C-alpha positions as a Python dict, from the first residue, in 0.01 Angstrom:
ca = {
    (1, 'M'): (0, 0, 0),
    (2, 'A'): (100, 283, -331),
    (3, 'E'): (-313, 368, -357),
    (4, 'G'): (-294, 466, 19),
    (5, 'V'): (21, 716, -12),
    (6, 'Y'): (-122, 896, -347),
    (7, 'E'): (-448, 938, -166),
    (8, 'S'): (-294, 1073, 158),
    (9, 'L'): (-54, 1308, -101),
    (10, 'F'): (-341, 1399, -248),
    (11, 'K'): (-607, 1493, 0),
    (12, 'S'): (-336, 1700, 173),
    (13, 'L'): (-235, 1885, -87),
    (14, 'Q'): (-635, 1950, -154),
    (15, 'A'): (-699, 2061, 184),
    (16, 'Y'): (-524, 2370, 168),
    (17, 'G'): (-667, 2460, -191),
    (18, 'Y'): (-577, 2772, -316),
    (19, 'I'): (-401, 2904, -55),
    (20, 'G'): (-186, 2596, -42),
    (21, 'A'): (-72, 2638, -394),
    (22, 'F'): (68, 2989, -326),
    (23, 'M'): (242, 2889, -9),
    (24, 'I'): (384, 2581, -228),
    (25, 'A'): (499, 2790, -488),
    (26, 'L'): (649, 3068, -263),
    (27, 'L'): (849, 2826, -33),
    (28, 'G'): (959, 2600, -382),
    (29, 'S'): (1099, 2915, -541),
    (30, 'L'): (1260, 3094, -179),
    (31, 'V'): (1534, 3005, -187),
    (32, 'P'): (1805, 3021, -471),
    (33, 'F'): (1961, 2759, -679),
    (34, 'L'): (1762, 2468, -444),
    (35, 'P'): (1538, 2345, -720),
    (36, 'V'): (1209, 2215, -511),
    (37, 'P'): (983, 2080, -777),
    (38, 'Y'): (616, 2280, -699),
    (39, 'L'): (513, 2191, -975),
    (40, 'L'): (387, 1844, -961),
    (41, 'P'): (157, 1965, -646),
    (42, 'I'): (-30, 2213, -916),
    (43, 'V'): (-59, 1936, -1127),
    (44, 'L'): (-217, 1700, -852),
    (45, 'M'): (-433, 1990, -748),
    (46, 'S'): (-564, 2072, -1072),
    (47, 'K'): (-800, 1723, -1049),
    (48, 'T'): (-990, 1951, -842),
    (49, 'L'): (-905, 2338, -882),
    (50, 'D'): (-982, 2564, -1137),
    (51, 'P'): (-696, 2553, -1339),
    (52, 'L'): (-680, 2941, -1369),
    (53, 'L'): (-692, 3059, -1052),
    (54, 'L'): (-469, 2757, -959),
    (55, 'G'): (-216, 2929, -1228),
    (56, 'V'): (-208, 3276, -1109),
    (57, 'L'): (-177, 3213, -730),
    (58, 'A'): (119, 2971, -780),
    (59, 'G'): (269, 3244, -1034),
    (60, 'V'): (229, 3518, -810),
    (61, 'G'): (382, 3253, -520),
    (62, 'G'): (621, 3191, -694),
    (63, 'A'): (718, 3541, -824),
    (64, 'L'): (738, 3692, -484),
    (65, 'G'): (983, 3352, -390),
    (66, 'K'): (1190, 3434, -684),
    (67, 'L'): (1246, 3809, -501),
    (68, 'T'): (1524, 3634, -297),
    (69, 'S'): (1714, 3605, -584),
    (70, 'Y'): (1680, 3941, -738),
    (71, 'G'): (1758, 4082, -363),
    (72, 'L'): (2075, 3869, -400),
    (73, 'G'): (2199, 4069, -690),
    (74, 'R'): (2151, 4413, -549),
    (75, 'F'): (2261, 4312, -181),
    (76, 'S'): (2595, 4216, -378),
    (77, 'R'): (2598, 4499, -583),
    (78, 'R'): (2710, 4704, -286),
    (79, 'L'): (3005, 4482, -204),
    (80, 'L'): (3130, 4588, -552),
    (81, 'S'): (3397, 4772, -557),
    (82, 'E'): (3355, 5143, -766),
    (83, 'E'): (3511, 5006, -1077),
    (84, 'R'): (3328, 4711, -1071),
    (85, 'R'): (3017, 4913, -1032),
    (86, 'K'): (3122, 5131, -1342),
    (87, 'K'): (3120, 4803, -1532),
    (88, 'M'): (2812, 4687, -1420),
    (89, 'T'): (2689, 4986, -1491),
    (90, 'Y'): (2705, 4889, -1888),
    (91, 'L'): (2587, 4536, -1815),
    (92, 'G'): (2265, 4744, -1668),
    (93, 'N'): (2246, 4915, -1971),
    (94, 'A'): (2208, 4636, -2153),
    (95, 'I'): (2032, 4447, -1935),
    (96, 'G'): (1806, 4750, -1948),
    (97, 'K'): (1710, 4721, -2281),
    (98, 'Y'): (1652, 4359, -2283),
    (99, 'G'): (1612, 4248, -1973),
    (100, 'A'): (1230, 4234, -1886),
    (101, 'V'): (1220, 4003, -2158),
    (102, 'A'): (1529, 3744, -2005),
    (103, 'V'): (1287, 3751, -1707),
    (104, 'F'): (969, 3637, -1878),
    (105, 'L'): (1163, 3343, -2067),
    (106, 'F'): (1371, 3235, -1772),
    (107, 'A'): (1042, 3207, -1598),
    (108, 'L'): (841, 3086, -1794),
    (109, 'T'): (1046, 2769, -1819),
    (110, 'P'): (1074, 2533, -1454),
    (111, 'L'): (1461, 2535, -1556),
    (112, 'P'): (1716, 2714, -1223),
    (113, 'D'): (1619, 3103, -1343),
    (114, 'D'): (1822, 3221, -1045),
    (115, 'V'): (2125, 3202, -1322),
    (116, 'I'): (1956, 3500, -1443),
    (117, 'Y'): (1731, 3659, -1197),
    (118, 'I'): (2050, 3777, -933),
    (119, 'P'): (2294, 3921, -1210),
    (120, 'V'): (1947, 4122, -1314),
    (121, 'G'): (1930, 4207, -966),
    (122, 'L'): (2328, 4302, -927),
    (123, 'T'): (2310, 4496, -1243),
    (124, 'G'): (1983, 4714, -1122),
    (125, 'L'): (1702, 4643, -1306),
    (126, 'N'): (1428, 4825, -1173),
    (127, 'L'): (1241, 4612, -918),
    (128, 'A'): (869, 4616, -1086),
    (129, 'K'): (1015, 4551, -1480),
    (130, 'F'): (1116, 4264, -1272),
    (131, 'M'): (852, 4148, -1124),
    (132, 'I'): (593, 4224, -1367),
    (133, 'A'): (776, 4037, -1658),
    (134, 'N'): (899, 3755, -1337),
    (135, 'M'): (546, 3716, -1225),
    (136, 'L'): (359, 3732, -1587),
    (137, 'G'): (541, 3426, -1667),
    (138, 'K'): (531, 3223, -1365),
    (139, 'I'): (129, 3278, -1406),
    (140, 'V'): (206, 3161, -1752),
    (141, 'L'): (420, 2842, -1666),
    (142, 'S'): (205, 2758, -1393),
    (143, 'W'): (-83, 2803, -1619),
    (144, 'I'): (24, 2563, -1828),
    (145, 'V'): (124, 2328, -1605),
    (146, 'A'): (-249, 2361, -1403),
    (147, 'Y'): (-451, 2264, -1767),
    (148, 'T'): (-225, 1974, -1850),
    (149, 'G'): (-255, 1831, -1515),
    (150, 'R'): (-636, 1866, -1546),
    (151, 'L'): (-637, 1802, -1909),
    (152, 'Y'): (-416, 1436, -1828),
    (153, 'F'): (-703, 1374, -1539),
    (154, 'D'): (-995, 1416, -1742),
    (155, 'I'): (-852, 1178, -1983),
    (156, 'A'): (-743, 936, -1763),
    (157, 'E'): (-1092, 940, -1627),
    (158, 'L'): (-1177, 900, -1985),
    (159, 'L'): (-1018, 576, -2084),
    (160, 'L'): (-999, 439, -1685),
    (161, 'G'): (-1365, 561, -1593),
    (162, 'K'): (-1516, 765, -1323),
    (163, 'E'): (-1421, 397, -1105),
    (164, 'G'): (-1026, 467, -1163),
    (165, 'S'): (-814, 534, -796),
    (166, 'L'): (-543, 841, -800),
    (167, 'E'): (-301, 549, -838),
    (168, 'A'): (-452, 427, -1177),
    (169, 'V'): (-489, 778, -1307),
    (170, 'V'): (-146, 884, -1182),
    (171, 'V'): (25, 623, -1339),
    (172, 'A'): (-187, 572, -1696),
}
């Protein structure tokens, strides 16, 4: 029975291919502080899809989804008093120097990165800097996940043979 569940999940993901990977990553990153595990489908999709292209599309989707966190910070800036905005300017200057690096490093991990993206938006970090750093981090993370998934499936196929079912590969 479990084999049927894995097979149907795998076939559903494969049916949407690269566009599905983009959409899964976009939707998985859209809502701040709601961690949706979009990297697991990327692992499953890496069995038959090219990990390079899969990583790029999932990374771009994940980065675009995080615009909501950045936008929330930018919008919240308007709600601050003039005094608070001046204080945020000092923080913004510090973030201006290292903000893109921080965004890249947080994007590179599967941990919740909204913790840094909202304050970065609040301080007014340039949107282009934010997106470049965010997209590069998400693409590298997605590449790591996709290539690791492909390696896992290749090793499992070697150990279990070509006749191994998807369930056996997932359990291995």
